[in-house]
N, CA, C and O of each residue as an XYZ file, in Angstrom:
424
protein
N      10.752     -9.766      6.294
C       9.620     -8.940      6.648
C       8.573     -9.834      7.327
O       8.145    -10.834      6.751
N       8.168     -9.481      8.531
C       7.199    -10.301      9.242
C       5.796     -9.708      9.111
O       5.619     -8.632      8.538
N       4.810    -10.415      9.645
C       3.407    -10.036      9.502
C       3.091     -8.711     10.178
O       2.291     -7.935      9.655
N       3.695     -8.434     11.319
C       3.406     -7.179     12.010
C       3.905     -5.974     11.214
O       3.274     -4.918     11.227
N       5.038     -6.130     10.521
C       5.554     -5.053      9.688
C       4.635     -4.803      8.493
O       4.359     -3.658      8.137
N       4.170     -5.885      7.884
C       3.267     -5.754      6.742
C       1.976     -5.072      7.172
O       1.492     -4.176      6.481
N       1.415     -5.483      8.302
C       0.181     -4.869      8.782
C       0.387     -3.414      9.167
O      -0.520     -2.598      9.002
N       1.563     -3.077      9.677
C       1.849     -1.681     10.022
C       1.920     -0.814      8.762
O       1.486      0.338      8.771
N       2.466     -1.370      7.687
C       2.544     -0.621      6.433
C       1.160     -0.448      5.820
O       0.821      0.633      5.340
N       0.363     -1.507      5.836
C      -0.967     -1.449      5.243
C      -1.944     -0.638      6.080
O      -2.880     -0.052      5.536
N      -1.749     -0.596      7.358
C      -2.697      0.073      8.241
C      -3.617     -0.953      8.880
O      -3.665     -2.109      8.458
N      -4.336     -0.527      9.886
C      -5.167     -1.472     10.619
C      -6.421     -1.874      9.858
O      -6.876     -3.010      9.993
N      -6.981     -0.991      9.077
C      -8.246     -1.304      8.414
C      -8.078     -1.434      6.904
O      -8.850     -0.850      6.144
N      -7.095     -2.181      6.470
C      -6.875     -2.363      5.038
C      -8.019     -3.132      4.409
O      -8.209     -3.039      3.196
N      -8.782     -3.880      5.171
C      -9.895     -4.648      4.620
C     -11.081     -3.741      4.284
O     -12.058     -4.200      3.691
N     -11.010     -2.469      4.653
C     -12.047     -1.507      4.279
C     -11.625     -0.659      3.073
O     -12.231      0.376      2.796
N     -10.601     -1.095      2.369
C     -10.132     -0.402      1.168
C     -10.665     -1.119     -0.071
O     -10.740     -2.348     -0.103
N     -11.031     -0.350     -1.077
C     -11.625     -0.938     -2.269
C     -10.618     -1.779     -3.050
O     -10.993     -2.775     -3.667
N      -9.343     -1.386     -3.028
C      -8.350     -2.107     -3.814
C      -8.090     -3.505     -3.250
O      -7.747     -4.416     -4.004
N      -8.245     -3.685     -1.950
C      -8.043     -5.014     -1.369
C      -9.128     -5.978     -1.860
O      -8.844     -7.127     -2.199
N     -10.365     -5.496     -1.894
C     -11.460     -6.334     -2.394
C     -11.339     -6.528     -3.901
O     -11.705     -7.584     -4.418
N     -10.833     -5.526     -4.609
C     -10.620     -5.670     -6.048
C      -9.558     -6.708     -6.370
O      -9.693     -7.469     -7.328
N      -8.496     -6.737     -5.565
C      -7.464     -7.756     -5.761
C      -8.019     -9.142     -5.476
O      -7.706    -10.098     -6.185
N      -8.847     -9.255     -4.433
C      -9.475    -10.546     -4.129
C     -10.397    -10.976     -5.269
O     -10.439    -12.155     -5.622
N     -11.134    -10.025     -5.844
C     -12.019    -10.344     -6.973
C     -11.216    -10.844     -8.168
O     -11.608    -11.814     -8.817
N     -10.100    -10.191     -8.462
C      -9.255    -10.621     -9.578
C      -8.666    -12.008     -9.323
O      -8.620    -12.842    -10.227
N      -8.223    -12.249     -8.106
C      -7.673    -13.559     -7.769
C      -8.728    -14.655     -7.900
O      -8.446    -15.732     -8.425
N      -9.927    -14.384     -7.428
C     -10.996    -15.377     -7.538
C     -11.413    -15.589     -8.992
O     -11.774    -16.701     -9.376
N     -11.367    -14.542     -9.794
C     -11.665    -14.690    -11.215
C     -10.634    -15.553    -11.922
O     -10.980    -16.373    -12.772
N      -9.376    -15.370    -11.572
C      -8.317    -16.207    -12.153
C      -8.474    -17.659    -11.706
O      -8.297    -18.579    -12.505
N      -8.805    -17.864    -10.432
C      -9.033    -19.229     -9.950
C     -10.220    -19.879    -10.656
O     -10.204    -21.086    -10.898
N     -11.246    -19.100    -10.988
C     -12.392    -19.649    -11.713
C     -11.979    -20.114    -13.106
O     -12.512    -21.102    -13.611
N     -11.031    -19.410    -13.736
C     -10.542    -19.851    -15.038
C      -9.763    -21.153    -14.936
O      -9.811    -21.982    -15.845
N      -9.047    -21.334    -13.833
C      -8.243    -22.539    -13.659
C      -9.111    -23.717    -13.218
O      -8.951    -24.831    -13.717
N     -10.035    -23.468    -12.279
C     -10.892    -24.517    -11.720
C     -12.348    -24.101    -11.946
O     -12.959    -23.531    -11.043
N     -12.923    -24.371    -13.126
C     -14.286    -23.916    -13.395
C     -15.314    -24.676    -12.548
O     -15.093    -25.825    -12.164
N     -16.412    -24.028    -12.274
C     -17.476    -24.649    -11.508
C     -18.398    -23.636    -10.864
O     -19.258    -24.011    -10.068
N     -18.243    -22.369    -11.184
C     -19.060    -21.257    -10.704
C     -18.903    -20.967     -9.216
O     -19.589    -20.078     -8.713
N     -18.049    -21.660     -8.494
C     -17.868    -21.381     -7.073
C     -17.007    -20.135     -6.896
O     -17.395    -19.199     -6.196
N     -15.838    -20.126     -7.532
C     -14.964    -18.958     -7.414
C     -15.547    -17.744     -8.129
O     -15.221    -16.608     -7.783
N     -16.405    -17.972     -9.123
C     -17.061    -16.862     -9.800
C     -18.017    -16.150     -8.852
O     -18.133    -14.925     -8.896
N     -18.706    -16.907     -7.991
C     -19.561    -16.293     -6.974
C     -18.754    -15.471     -5.984
O     -19.169    -14.382     -5.589
N     -17.602    -15.992     -5.585
C     -16.710    -15.230     -4.702
C     -16.215    -13.963     -5.396
O     -16.128    -12.901     -4.778
N     -15.893    -14.083     -6.680
C     -15.400    -12.929     -7.428
C     -16.476    -11.856     -7.568
O     -16.188    -10.665     -7.445
N     -17.704    -12.271     -7.822
C     -18.801    -11.312     -7.942
C     -19.036    -10.589     -6.622
O     -19.237     -9.375     -6.606
N     -19.011    -11.326     -5.518
C     -19.246    -10.679     -4.224
C     -18.071     -9.788     -3.821
O     -18.281     -8.745     -3.204
N     -16.845    -10.175     -4.155
C     -15.696     -9.304     -3.866
C     -15.758     -8.041     -4.718
O     -15.372     -6.964     -4.262
N     -16.241     -8.168     -5.954
C     -16.426     -6.990     -6.799
C     -17.485     -6.078     -6.208
O     -17.337     -4.856     -6.235
N     -18.556     -6.659     -5.671
C     -19.597     -5.854     -5.020
C     -19.041     -5.134     -3.798
O     -19.346     -3.963     -3.574
N     -18.230     -5.825     -3.012
C     -17.620     -5.189     -1.841
C     -16.678     -4.057     -2.271
O     -16.660     -2.994     -1.651
N     -15.895     -4.289     -3.337
C     -15.009     -3.234     -3.839
C     -15.821     -2.039     -4.306
O     -15.438     -0.895     -4.062
N     -16.941     -2.293     -4.975
C     -17.796     -1.204     -5.420
C     -18.387     -0.418     -4.271
O     -18.497      0.806     -4.335
N     -18.768     -1.127     -3.217
C     -19.319     -0.458     -2.032
C     -18.279      0.470     -1.416
O     -18.584      1.614     -1.080
N     -17.061     -0.019     -1.269
C     -16.015      0.808     -0.662
C     -15.499      1.886     -1.618
O     -15.000      2.917     -1.169
N     -15.613      1.660     -2.925
C     -15.192      2.669     -3.885
C     -16.170      3.842     -3.906
O     -15.759      4.995     -4.043
N     -17.454      3.551     -3.770
C     -18.456      4.620     -3.706
C     -18.218      5.486     -2.488
O     -18.333      6.711     -2.551
N     -17.889      4.849     -1.386
C     -17.507      5.625     -0.211
C     -18.522      5.621      0.906
O     -19.339      4.710      1.035
N     -18.449      6.647      1.699
C     -19.177      6.720      2.951
C     -20.700      6.641      2.831
O     -21.327      6.040      3.702
N     -21.323      7.209      1.808
C     -22.782      7.102      1.766
C     -23.280      5.660      1.742
O     -24.324      5.356      2.320
N     -22.547      4.775      1.082
C     -22.964      3.376      1.006
C     -22.205      2.522      2.021
O     -22.802      1.670      2.679
N     -20.909      2.740      2.152
C     -20.089      1.911      3.034
C     -20.270      2.263      4.508
O     -19.801      1.529      5.377
N     -20.938      3.367      4.798
C     -21.114      3.773      6.183
C     -21.962      2.819      6.996
O     -21.807      2.742      8.215
N     -22.859      2.088      6.343
C     -23.713      1.163      7.081
C     -23.035     -0.179      7.358
O     -23.551     -0.981      8.137
N     -21.891     -0.429      6.732
C     -21.169     -1.687      6.972
C     -20.497     -1.666      8.340
O     -20.064     -0.610      8.801
N     -20.406     -2.817      8.987
C     -19.726     -2.863     10.284
C     -18.227     -2.618     10.152
O     -17.666     -2.737      9.063
N     -17.587     -2.276     11.258
C     -16.172     -1.901     11.257
C     -15.219     -3.093     11.214
O     -14.214     -3.036     10.506
N     -15.494     -4.148     11.932
C     -14.529     -5.233     12.107
C     -14.432     -6.173     10.924
O     -15.356     -6.282     10.117
N     -13.303     -6.849     10.833
C     -13.072     -7.821      9.766
C     -14.033     -9.007      9.837
O     -14.519     -9.429      8.788
N     -14.337     -9.574     11.017
C     -15.277    -10.696     11.045
C     -16.667    -10.329     10.517
O     -17.302    -11.131      9.832
N     -17.131     -9.139     10.830
C     -18.441     -8.716     10.344
C     -18.418     -8.490      8.833
O     -19.383     -8.818      8.142
N     -17.325     -7.931      8.318
C     -17.205     -7.764      6.869
C     -17.100     -9.113      6.160
O     -17.603     -9.278      5.049
N     -16.447    -10.070      6.806
C     -16.375    -11.412      6.236
C     -17.760    -12.044      6.174
O     -18.061    -12.786      5.239
N     -18.600    -11.760      7.153
C     -19.975    -12.262      7.137
C     -20.766    -11.632      5.987
O     -21.507    -12.329      5.294
N     -20.617    -10.336      5.783
C     -21.278     -9.664      4.658
C     -20.788    -10.253      3.338
O     -21.585    -10.490      2.430
N     -19.484    -10.490      3.228
C     -18.913    -11.095      2.032
C     -19.474    -12.495      1.803
O     -19.771    -12.871      0.669
N     -19.619    -13.273      2.889
C     -20.153    -14.630      2.769
C     -21.612    -14.614      2.306
O     -22.010    -15.426      1.470
N     -22.390    -13.707      2.842
C     -23.799    -13.615      2.435
C     -23.898    -13.203      0.967
O     -24.690    -13.773      0.217
N     -23.103    -12.221      0.554
C     -23.091    -11.819     -0.855
C     -22.621    -12.970     -1.751
O     -23.115    -13.116     -2.869
N     -21.685    -13.778     -1.284
C     -21.196    -14.915     -2.066
C     -22.283    -15.960     -2.252
O     -22.425    -16.519     -3.339
N     -23.043    -16.225     -1.214
C     -24.130    -17.201     -1.317
C     -25.201    -16.701     -2.279
O     -25.720    -17.467     -3.091
N     -25.530    -15.420     -2.187
C     -26.523    -14.847     -3.101
C     -26.030    -14.929     -4.548
O     -26.798    -15.276     -5.445
N     -24.767    -14.616     -4.775
C     -24.204    -14.693     -6.127
C     -24.180    -16.128     -6.633
O     -24.474    -16.374     -7.803
N     -23.837    -17.075     -5.773
C     -23.776    -18.477     -6.182
C     -25.166    -18.990     -6.542
O     -25.326    -19.688     -7.543
N     -26.171    -18.652     -5.736
C     -27.546    -19.080     -6.028
C     -28.018    -18.452     -7.340
O     -28.669    -19.121     -8.142
N     -27.702    -17.183     -7.567
C     -28.077    -16.530     -8.824
C     -27.414    -17.205    -10.019
O     -28.048    -17.379    -11.060
N     -26.156    -17.584     -9.882
C     -25.465    -18.281    -10.970
C     -26.073    -19.652    -11.222
O     -26.214    -20.064    -12.374
N     -26.431    -20.357    -10.168
C     -27.066    -21.668    -10.316
C     -28.400    -21.554    -11.041
O     -28.740    -22.403    -11.866
N     -29.154    -20.505    -10.732
C     -30.433    -20.308    -11.402
C     -30.256    -19.896    -12.860
O     -31.051    -20.287    -13.715
N     -29.233    -19.120    -13.145
C     -29.000    -18.668    -14.522
C     -28.505    -19.785    -15.433
O     -28.882    -19.827    -16.604
N     -27.672    -20.688    -14.928
C     -27.020    -21.680    -15.767
C     -27.566    -23.092    -15.590
O     -26.901    -24.055    -15.971
N     -28.741    -23.235    -15.031
C     -29.306    -24.580    -14.876
C     -29.953    -25.031    -16.183
O     -30.174    -24.236    -17.096
N     -30.250    -26.335    -16.247
C     -30.929    -26.871    -17.413
C     -32.367    -26.368    -17.431
O     -32.957    -26.143    -16.374
N     -32.934    -26.190    -18.621
C     -34.347    -25.794    -18.671
C     -35.234    -26.835    -17.984
O     -34.912    -28.023    -17.951
N     -36.328    -26.372    -17.450
C     -37.231    -27.237    -16.672
C     -37.719    -28.410    -17.522
O     -38.185    -28.220    -18.646
N     -37.609    -29.612    -16.982
C     -38.063    -30.812    -17.658
C     -37.034    -31.432    -18.588
O     -37.265    -32.523    -19.108
N     -35.924    -30.781    -18.808
C     -34.904    -31.312    -19.702
C     -33.923    -32.146    -18.886
O     -33.465    -31.735    -17.820
N     -33.615    -33.319    -19.412
C     -32.686    -34.216    -18.746
C     -31.471    -34.393    -19.634
O     -31.608    -34.547    -20.848
N     -30.309    -34.372    -19.059
C     -29.080    -34.558    -19.834
C     -28.848    -36.062    -20.008
O     -28.684    -36.790    -19.029
N     -28.836    -36.515    -21.260
C     -28.592    -37.929    -21.550
C     -27.401    -38.042    -22.496
O     -27.084    -37.113    -23.238
N     -26.756    -39.192    -22.450
C     -25.606    -39.463    -23.291
C     -25.892    -40.704    -24.117
O     -26.318    -41.723    -23.573
N     -25.661    -40.635    -25.440
C     -25.917    -41.762    -26.330
C     -24.670    -42.585    -26.634
O     -24.757    -43.658    -27.229
N     -23.532    -42.085    -26.229
C     -22.301    -42.788    -26.531
C     -21.347    -42.650    -25.357
O     -21.481    -41.761    -24.517
N     -20.396    -43.541    -25.326
C     -19.380    -43.522    -24.281
C     -18.065    -43.049    -24.912
O     -17.664    -43.548    -25.964
N     -17.417    -42.116    -24.286
C     -16.182    -41.590    -24.867
C     -15.041    -42.613    -24.812
O     -14.001    -42.413    -25.440
N     -15.228    -43.688    -24.079
C     -14.179    -44.701    -23.969
C     -14.287    -45.771    -25.053
O     -13.417    -46.637    -25.144
N     -15.316    -45.729    -25.859
C     -15.471    -46.755    -26.914
C     -14.697    -46.406    -28.146
O     -14.718    -47.156    -29.122
């Protein structure tokens, strides 16, 4: 099965389907469990937001652009916003410094 056959089965605008963004969100969530660091979690949150937008339908998704590059830009902006929000939520309290009193190699 080649790429043109797969795209013909999925249709031309499969990236405007909620299930495609939901699958991406699940994949990014699994990657966050394997490689923690809040990066893939930001991607997962933004993919979930995109899935929610397309699941609600035309009243909300109607303002989104049609093409894949423009949707990728919206996804990237949502990812940056999610990543910044996660950084603000999980940072150390102001004025607190992380210090270590022992070395794990001793």
